[in-house]
C-alpha positions as a Markdown table, in Angstrom:
| # | Residue | x | y | z |
|---|---|---|---|---|
| 1 | Met | 7.5 | 28.8 | 55.5 |
| 2 | Lys | 4.2 | 29.1 | 53.6 |
| 3 | Asn | 3.5 | 32.1 | 51.3 |
| 4 | Val | 0.9 | 34.5 | 52.7 |
| 5 | Arg | -1.0 | 36.7 | 50.4 |
| 6 | Val | -3.0 | 39.7 | 51.6 |
| 7 | Glu | -5.9 | 40.6 | 49.4 |
| 8 | Glu | -7.6 | 44.0 | 49.7 |
| 9 | Arg | -11.1 | 44.2 | 48.4 |
| 10 | Glu | -12.3 | 47.2 | 46.6 |
| 11 | Gly | -13.4 | 49.9 | 49.0 |
| 12 | Ser | -11.7 | 48.3 | 52.1 |
| 13 | Ser | -8.5 | 49.1 | 53.8 |
| 14 | Met | -6.5 | 46.9 | 56.2 |
| 15 | Asp | -5.8 | 48.3 | 59.7 |
| 16 | Met | -2.0 | 48.7 | 60.2 |
| 17 | Thr | -2.3 | 47.1 | 63.7 |
| 18 | Leu | -3.8 | 44.0 | 62.1 |
| 19 | Ile | -0.9 | 43.9 | 59.6 |
| 20 | Gly | 1.6 | 44.3 | 62.5 |
| 21 | Glu | -0.1 | 41.4 | 64.4 |
| 22 | Arg | 0.1 | 39.2 | 61.4 |
| 23 | Ile | 3.8 | 40.0 | 60.9 |
| 24 | Val | 4.5 | 39.1 | 64.5 |
| 25 | Ala | 2.4 | 35.9 | 64.2 |
| 26 | Leu | 4.3 | 34.9 | 61.1 |
| 27 | Ala | 7.7 | 35.6 | 62.8 |
| 28 | Glu | 6.7 | 33.5 | 65.8 |
| 29 | Leu | 5.7 | 30.7 | 63.4 |
| 30 | Ala | 9.0 | 30.9 | 61.6 |
| 31 | Leu | 10.8 | 30.9 | 64.9 |
| 32 | Arg | 9.0 | 27.7 | 66.1 |
| 33 | Glu | 9.7 | 26.0 | 62.8 |
| 34 | His | 13.5 | 26.7 | 62.9 |
| 35 | Leu | 14.0 | 26.6 | 66.7 |
| 36 | Ala | 15.7 | 23.2 | 66.6 |
| 37 | Ala | 18.5 | 24.7 | 64.5 |
| 38 | Ile | 19.6 | 27.5 | 67.0 |
| 39 | Ser | 21.0 | 27.5 | 70.5 |
| 40 | Arg | 18.8 | 27.8 | 73.6 |
| 41 | Ser | 20.1 | 31.2 | 74.5 |
| 42 | Gln | 19.4 | 32.5 | 71.0 |
| 43 | Ala | 15.9 | 31.1 | 71.2 |
| 44 | Asp | 15.3 | 32.7 | 74.5 |
| 45 | Glu | 16.5 | 36.1 | 73.1 |
| 46 | Leu | 14.2 | 35.8 | 70.1 |
| 47 | Tyr | 11.2 | 34.9 | 72.3 |
| 48 | Thr | 11.9 | 37.9 | 74.5 |
| 49 | Leu | 12.1 | 40.2 | 71.5 |
| 50 | Ala | 8.8 | 38.9 | 70.2 |
| 51 | Ala | 7.1 | 39.3 | 73.6 |
| 52 | Arg | 8.4 | 42.9 | 73.8 |
| 53 | Ala | 7.1 | 43.7 | 70.3 |
| 54 | Arg | 3.7 | 42.3 | 71.3 |
| 55 | Leu | 3.7 | 44.2 | 74.6 |
| 56 | Gly | 4.7 | 47.4 | 72.8 |
| 57 | Glu | 1.7 | 47.1 | 70.4 |
| 58 | Glu | -0.6 | 46.5 | 73.4 |
| 59 | Thr | 0.5 | 49.6 | 75.2 |
| 60 | Lys | 0.0 | 51.8 | 72.0 |
| 61 | Gln | -3.7 | 50.8 | 71.8 |
């Protein structure tokens, strides 16, 4: 997985929702990259968890 660096410019702050969305996106990317190494049922479970996390964030807004 690629290293991701978040830079904060002087006088700015990152929205926690944006950070959460980036974490979910990176987790989904990692899942896709390693999907071939896990069983189908495990993959389905992980996709379901990612979808629930995304849905939970949408309902909070």
